[in-house]
C-alpha positions as CSV (number, residue, x, y, z in Angstrom):
1,X,14.7,0.1,-8.5
2,X,11.5,-2.0,-8.0
3,X,8.3,-0.4,-6.9
4,X,5.1,-1.9,-5.5
5,X,2.5,0.4,-7.1
6,X,-1.1,0.6,-8.5
7,X,-1.8,0.0,-12.2
8,X,-5.1,1.5,-13.4
9,X,-7.6,-0.8,-15.0
10,X,-11.4,-0.3,-15.6
11,X,-13.5,2.0,-17.8
12,X,-13.6,5.7,-18.0
13,X,-14.7,7.3,-14.8
14,X,-14.8,3.8,-13.1
15,X,-11.3,3.3,-11.9
16,X,-10.1,0.0,-10.5
17,X,-6.4,-0.8,-9.8
18,X,-4.1,-3.8,-9.7
19,X,-1.3,-3.9,-7.2
20,X,1.8,-4.8,-9.1
21,X,5.6,-4.9,-8.8
22,X,7.2,-2.9,-11.6
23,X,10.5,-1.2,-12.5
24,X,10.3,2.4,-11.3
25,X,11.1,3.7,-14.8
26,X,8.2,1.7,-16.4
27,X,5.0,3.7,-17.3
28,X,2.1,3.4,-14.9
29,X,0.2,1.0,-17.1
30,X,3.3,-0.5,-18.7
31,X,5.2,-3.7,-18.0
32,X,5.3,-5.3,-14.6
33,X,6.8,-8.3,-13.0
34,X,3.9,-9.7,-10.9
35,X,0.3,-8.9,-9.9
36,X,0.0,-8.9,-6.1
37,X,-3.6,-8.0,-5.7
38,X,-6.4,-5.5,-6.6
39,X,-8.0,-2.3,-5.2
40,X,-11.4,-0.8,-6.0
41,X,-12.1,2.5,-4.4
42,X,-15.7,2.7,-5.7
43,X,-17.2,-0.1,-3.7
44,X,-18.5,0.6,-0.2
45,X,-16.4,-0.3,1.8
46,X,-13.4,-0.2,-0.6
47,X,-12.1,-3.5,-1.8
48,X,-8.4,-4.1,-1.2
49,X,-7.2,-7.7,-1.7
50,X,-3.5,-8.7,-1.6
51,X,-1.4,-11.8,-1.6
52,X,0.3,-11.0,1.7
53,X,3.0,-13.6,1.4
54,X,4.1,-12.4,-2.0
55,X,4.1,-8.7,-0.8
56,X,6.3,-9.6,2.1
57,X,8.7,-11.4,-0.2
58,X,9.0,-8.5,-2.5
59,X,9.5,-6.1,0.4
60,X,12.3,-8.3,1.7
61,X,13.9,-8.2,-1.7
62,X,14.0,-4.4,-1.6
63,X,10.9,-3.4,-3.5
64,X,9.6,0.0,-2.3
65,X,5.9,0.7,-2.0
66,X,4.6,4.0,-3.4
67,X,3.0,6.5,-1.0
68,X,-0.5,5.4,-1.9
69,X,0.3,1.7,-1.6
70,X,2.0,2.3,1.7
71,X,-1.1,4.1,3.1
72,X,-3.3,1.3,1.9
73,X,-1.1,-1.4,3.5
74,X,-0.9,0.6,6.8
75,X,-4.7,1.0,6.9
76,X,-5.0,-2.7,6.5
77,X,-2.5,-3.2,9.4
78,X,0.0,-4.9,7.1
79,X,2.8,-2.4,7.7
80,X,3.7,-0.9,11.0
81,X,3.7,2.9,11.1
82,X,7.0,4.5,12.0
83,X,5.7,6.0,15.2
84,X,4.5,2.6,16.5
85,X,7.9,1.0,15.6
86,X,10.0,3.7,17.2
87,X,8.3,4.4,20.5
88,X,5.3,3.2,22.4
89,X,2.3,5.6,22.7
90,X,2.5,8.1,25.5
91,X,-0.5,8.1,27.9
92,X,-2.5,11.3,27.8
93,X,-2.9,13.3,31.0
94,X,-6.5,14.2,32.0
95,X,-5.7,17.6,33.6
96,X,-3.7,20.6,32.5
97,X,-0.4,21.6,34.0
98,X,-0.8,24.2,36.8
């Protein structure tokens, strides 16, 4: 199974990550098929650059994002959240039920 996941780069106590497509059995920093972008959590604001077209192609081929990658993609607005896809948001009521 193919996974879209983060591969750690950078020095000790200065993490930076590459977004890669890799076999799920490969080690975190092991072999991978393609680099799709990079992520740096230490910058303000965090840097997250991706090749959107390539990510879409890999997702269509069946590659599964890890939990962290899925959160990053959703925060960027790249993936729809399940609640948005299933049902529209309910309007909130101003008063309480009497």
